[in-house]
C-alpha positions in Angstrom: 6.8 103.1 -62.0 6.8 103.7 -58.3 8.3 100.9 -56.2 7.3 101.3 -52.6 8.7 99.2 -49.8 7.2 98.9 -46.3 8.5 98.5 -42.8 6.5 98.7 -39.6 5.4 97.2 -36.3 4.1 93.7 -36.0 2.0 94.3 -32.9 -0.7 96.7 -34.1 -3.9 96.9 -32.0 -7.0 96.0 -34.0 -8.3 99.6 -34.2 -4.8 100.7 -35.2 -4.7 98.1 -38.0 -8.0 99.4 -39.4 -6.7 103.0 -39.3 -3.3 102.1 -40.8 -5.1 100.2 -43.6 -7.2 103.3 -44.4 -4.0 105.4 -44.4 -2.2 103.0 -46.7 -5.2 103.0 -49.1 -5.2 106.8 -49.1 -1.4 106.9 -49.7 -1.6 104.6 -52.7 -4.5 106.4 -54.4 -2.2 108.7 -56.5 -0.2 105.6 -57.8 -1.5 104.3 -61.1 -2.4 100.7 -60.4 -0.7 99.4 -63.5 2.6 101.1 -62.4 2.5 100.3 -58.7 4.9 97.8 -57.2 4.9 97.1 -53.5 7.8 95.4 -51.7 7.2 93.6 -48.4 8.6 90.9 -46.2 5.0 89.7 -45.5 5.5 89.9 -41.7 2.4 90.2 -39.6 1.1 93.7 -38.9 2.2 96.5 -41.2 3.8 94.4 -43.9 0.7 92.3 -44.3 -1.6 95.4 -44.3 0.6 97.1 -46.9 0.7 94.0 -49.2 -3.1 93.7 -49.0 -3.4 97.4 -49.9 -1.1 97.1 -52.9 -3.0 94.1 -54.2 -6.4 95.7 -53.6 -5.2 98.7 -55.6 -4.3 96.4 -58.5 -0.5 96.7 -58.1 2.2 94.1 -58.2 3.6 92.6 -55.0 7.2 91.6 -54.5 7.9 89.5 -51.4 11.4 89.6 -49.9 11.7 86.8 -47.4 14.6 86.8 -44.9 15.0 83.0 -45.2 13.2 79.9 -46.3 11.7 79.4 -42.7 9.9 82.8 -42.8 7.4 83.6 -41.1 8.9 81.4 -38.4 7.6 78.9 -35.9 6.0 81.6 -33.6 3.5 82.7 -36.3 -0.2 82.1 -35.4 -2.4 80.1 -37.7 -4.0 83.3 -39.0 -0.6 84.9 -39.6 0.6 81.9 -41.5 -2.6 81.8 -43.6 -2.1 85.5 -44.5 1.5 84.9 -45.3 0.7 81.9 -47.5 -2.1 83.8 -49.3 0.2 86.8 -50.0 3.2 84.8 -51.0 0.9 83.0 -53.6 -0.4 86.3 -54.8 3.1 87.9 -55.2 4.3 88.7 -58.7 7.9 87.8 -57.5 9.3 86.1 -54.4 12.9 86.7 -53.4 14.0 84.2 -50.7 17.3 85.1 -48.9 19.4 82.3 -47.6 19.3 82.9 -43.9 19.3 79.6 -42.0 18.1 81.4 -38.8 15.6 84.2 -38.6 17.8 86.4 -36.4 18.5 90.1 -36.5 21.1 89.6 -39.2 18.5 87.9 -41.5 16.1 90.9 -41.0 18.9 93.4 -41.7 19.7 91.6 -45.0 16.0 91.6 -45.9 15.8 95.3 -45.2 18.9 96.0 -47.3 17.3 94.1 -50.2 14.0 96.0 -49.8 15.9 99.3 -49.9 17.8 98.3 -53.1 14.5 97.6 -54.8 12.6 100.7 -53.6 12.1 104.2 -54.7 10.3 105.1 -51.5 9.7 103.6 -48.0 6.4 103.6 -46.1 7.0 103.2 -42.3 4.2 102.2 -40.0 6.1 103.5 -37.0 5.3 105.1 -33.7 8.6 107.0 -33.8 10.1 105.0 -31.0 13.8 104.1 -30.8 13.2 100.4 -31.8 14.6 97.2 -30.5 17.8 96.8 -32.5 19.1 95.8 -35.9 16.5 94.7 -38.4 13.6 96.5 -36.7 11.4 99.4 -37.9 13.5 102.2 -36.5 16.7 100.7 -37.9 15.1 100.4 -41.3 13.9 104.0 -41.3 17.4 105.2 -40.3 18.9 103.1 -43.2 16.4 104.5 -45.7 17.0 108.1 -44.6 20.8 107.5 -44.7 20.4 106.2 -48.3 18.5 109.3 -49.3 15.2 107.4 -49.9 12.0 109.3 -49.2 10.2 108.0 -46.1 6.5 108.4 -45.4 5.8 107.7 -41.7 2.2 106.6 -41.0 1.0 106.5 -37.4 -2.6 107.6 -37.3 -3.7 109.6 -34.2 -4.6 107.3 -31.3 -2.7 104.4 -32.7 -1.4 101.8 -30.2 0.6 98.6 -30.1 -0.3 95.4 -28.2 3.2 94.8 -27.0 3.1 91.2 -28.2 
């Protein structure tokens, strides 16, 4: 049974979101729906797109939340609605005990994702990242652990910088 975790950028441009979703759908086609498990922190952007793709494929979703306050006070109404919908649809929800959603909380969530996964999908532009708990950090940790990493960044993809 493949267990695939996700990491990726939060600030995908709308056209990039559509291209990433199509790439995720194509990536998951070989996975038998009854055997597919996707693991996500349900953050906006790549995490949400991946969770939706797993559920659309008929797979099981495991949510790993960095703390009980996730997705945090900065989430938009649409992001919170997507989070609530996906959390309700998850087969299993793991809530880590972080009192603050700081880099250490995201590093702990990433560590848990890697422990659960057989493979990592990274929606990543290949940039150096912005520190611990980010996409580049997660890709480096997965590679160091010997986990296969599929990087998805469709041609012409952009970020909003939000």
